[in-house]
N, C-alpha and C positions, 0 to 999 in steps of 0.2 A: 504494500500500500504506500502510495506517495503521500507525504505529509507536507502541506502547504503552510506558508506563513499566514497569519491572519489577514494581512493586507492583500496578499495574492489570492487567498480564498474568497475574500469579499469582491475583488475585481472580477474573478472568474465567475462567481455567482451572478453578479450584476450583468455581466456579459451574456450569460445564458438567459436571464430574464429579458434582456433587450432583444435577443434573438426571437424569443417567444412573442414579444410585443410586435416586432417587425413582421413576423409570420401572421399574426392575427390581423394586423392592418392590411396585409397583402391579400387577405381572403383565403388563407390556407385552410384545407379541410380539417374538420374537428378532430379526427383521429390522430393526424400528424401533429396538430397543435397540442393535443393532450400529451403526447410523448415529449414534445419540447418543454412543456410546463413541468412535466415529471422530472426531466433532466435538471431543470432549474431548482426544483424542490430538493432533489437529491444532493445538489451541489451545496446547499445550505449546511449540510452535515459536515462539510469540510472546514467550516468557520469555527475555529477553536481558539478561544481567548479567555477572558474573564467571565464571571457570572453575569455581569450586566450586559456584556456582548451576547452571551448565550440567550438571555431573556429576550433581547431585542431581535436576535436572528430567528428565534422561535416565533415571534409575532409576525415577522416578515414571511416566514415559511407558511404560517397559517393563511396569510393573504394569498400566497401562491397556490395553496391547496384550494382555497375558495375560488380562485380564478379557474382552476381546472374543473371544479364542479360546475361553474357557470358555463364553461365550454360544453360540457356533457349535456347540459340542459338547453343549449342553443342560445344562451344569453350572452352574446359576444360583447356587447357594450359594457355590461357589468364586469366581464372577464378582463376587458382592457383596463378599466378603472382599477381593479384589484392588482393587476400586473404593474401598472404605473406606480401605484402606492407602494407595492412591494419593492420595486426597483429603487425608489427614493429611500425607503427604509433601509435597504441593504447598503446603499451608498452612505447613509447617515451613520452606519456602524463604524466607519473610519474615525468619526469624531469621538467615539467612545473609547477607542483603543488607547 
């Protein structure tokens, strides 16, 4: 297993969330989009730092999971909002480090 520095893990996760946002706005089919969102959710597990960072990353991951559920329901606008909020929350983790 590769261990990433907290900053690298945050940037990697933010990048995966951005890929999902871009795919959503491009009209990608729900199944593919769901997989991209799952990848972003899995990437949050690589963010390893203090307890405060862990709590904040868990909140961001919950937003990502919510977006995935919205995609499954066909609610793309809500999914996009959740992903954008999660993206910002992940970027904000750098301030906590």
